[in-house]
C-alpha positions in Angstrom: 0.1 -0.1 -0.2 1.1 3.3 -1.0 1.8 6.3 1.6 -0.3 9.6 1.0 1.6 12.6 0.8 -0.2 15.9 0.2 1.6 18.0 -2.3 1.4 21.7 -4.1 -2.2 22.8 -3.6 -3.2 20.2 -1.4 -0.9 20.9 1.1 -1.7 24.4 0.9 -5.2 23.8 1.5 -4.6 21.6 4.5 -2.6 24.5 6.2 -5.3 27.0 5.4 -7.9 24.7 7.1 -7.1 25.0 10.7 -9.6 25.0 13.4 -9.6 26.4 17.0 -10.3 24.6 20.1 -11.0 25.6 23.7 -10.3 23.2 26.8 -11.4 24.1 30.0 -8.6 22.6 32.4 -10.7 23.0 35.6 -10.9 19.4 37.7 -8.9 17.8 34.6 -5.8 15.5 35.4 -2.8 17.1 34.1 -1.3 13.9 32.3 -4.5 13.3 30.4 -5.2 16.6 29.3 -1.6 17.3 28.1 -2.2 13.7 26.0 -5.2 14.8 24.3 -4.2 18.3 23.5 -0.9 17.1 21.9 -2.8 14.8 19.8 -5.0 17.8 18.5 -1.8 20.0 17.9 -0.1 17.2 16.2 -3.2 16.8 14.1 -3.3 12.8 14.9 -6.9 12.6 14.8 -7.4 14.2 11.2 -7.7 11.7 8.1 -5.2 13.6 6.3 -2.4 13.4 8.6 1.2 13.3 7.7 4.0 13.0 9.9 6.3 15.2 7.8 3.7 18.2 7.9 2.2 20.4 10.7 -1.4 19.5 10.0 -2.6 20.2 13.6 -4.9 22.7 15.0 -5.0 25.8 17.2 -5.9 25.1 21.3 -6.5 27.6 23.8 -6.3 26.0 27.4 -8.1 28.0 30.0 -8.6 27.9 33.8 -4.8 26.4 33.9 -4.6 27.0 37.8 -7.6 24.5 38.5 -5.5 21.7 37.2 -5.2 18.6 39.1 -2.2 16.2 40.0 -2.8 12.8 41.0 -0.7 10.7 43.8 2.3 12.8 45.4 3.3 14.5 42.4 2.3 17.8 43.7 4.5 17.3 46.6 7.6 15.0 44.7 7.8 16.5 40.9 10.3 18.7 40.2 11.2 20.8 36.9 14.9 21.2 36.1 16.7 23.8 33.7 20.4 24.6 33.3 21.8 27.9 32.5 24.8 26.4 30.3 27.2 27.6 33.4 29.1 25.1 35.6 26.7 24.8 38.9 23.9 26.7 37.0 21.4 23.4 37.3 17.8 25.2 38.7 15.5 23.0 40.1 11.5 24.2 41.0 9.0 22.0 42.7 5.6 21.5 40.9 4.0 23.0 44.1 5.7 26.7 43.9 5.6 26.7 40.1 1.8 26.0 40.1 1.5 28.8 42.6 3.5 31.4 40.6 2.8 30.5 37.2 0.3 27.7 36.7 0.2 28.1 32.9 3.9 27.1 33.0 3.0 23.6 34.4 0.3 22.9 31.6 2.4 24.2 28.9 5.5 22.3 30.0 3.3 19.0 30.2 2.0 19.3 27.0 4.9 20.9 24.9 6.9 17.7 26.4 4.4 15.4 24.8 4.9 16.7 21.4 7.5 15.1 18.9 11.2 16.0 19.4 11.8 17.3 15.6 11.7 20.1 13.7 7.9 20.8 13.5 8.1 20.9 17.8 8.5 24.6 17.9 5.9 25.4 15.4 3.2 23.1 17.0 4.0 24.7 20.1 3.1 28.2 19.0 -0.2 26.9 18.5 -1.1 26.3 22.1 -2.4 29.2 24.3 -2.5 28.6 27.9 -4.4 31.2 30.3 -4.7 31.3 34.0 -8.7 32.0 34.4 -11.2 32.4 31.4 -10.2 35.5 30.2 -8.1 33.8 27.4 -11.7 32.7 25.8 -12.4 36.5 25.5 -9.1 37.2 23.7 -9.8 34.6 21.0 -13.4 35.3 20.7 -12.7 36.2 16.8 -11.4 32.7 16.1 -14.6 31.3 17.5 -13.1 28.6 19.1 -15.2 25.4 19.7 -14.9 23.5 22.8 -13.0 20.2 22.5 -14.4 17.2 24.7 -12.1 15.5 26.7 
C-alpha cells in the first residue's frame, strides 16, 4: 500500500483549514489533558495526517490554575533547567511553580508530549494557555469550539 503525501495546492489547503479549540482545564488531570491536547496540536486525529507536515489545529487552554495532579506529584515532582554554566542547575518544585505560574505547568506538560523534531516549535506556537477564563475572550474572533475530553 502506498503512503499518501499531500503536495502542492493540496498541501496549502491543509495548512489553511486550521480550526481553533478551547479546553477547560478545571478539574482535569494534567497528564490526561496533555496527551489529548498534544494529539490535536500534532493533527493525529485528522484523516489527512502526515508525519512530516504540520497539519494540527490551534488549542486554547483556560483555567490552568485549576488543574489536578494525582498521587504525590504535587510534593515530589520537580522541574529542572540549566543555565549552561558550571553549577547552573536550577530546580523548582511543581507546588511552587503552580502557585507562581500555573500556566507554565500545563504548557510544560503539553509541549513535553510533542515529538522532538523540527516541527515541535511550530506546533508549540499553536498552544495558548491562560490562567482564568479571560483567554476565551481574547480569542473570541477565532470562534474556538469546545474540545471534548
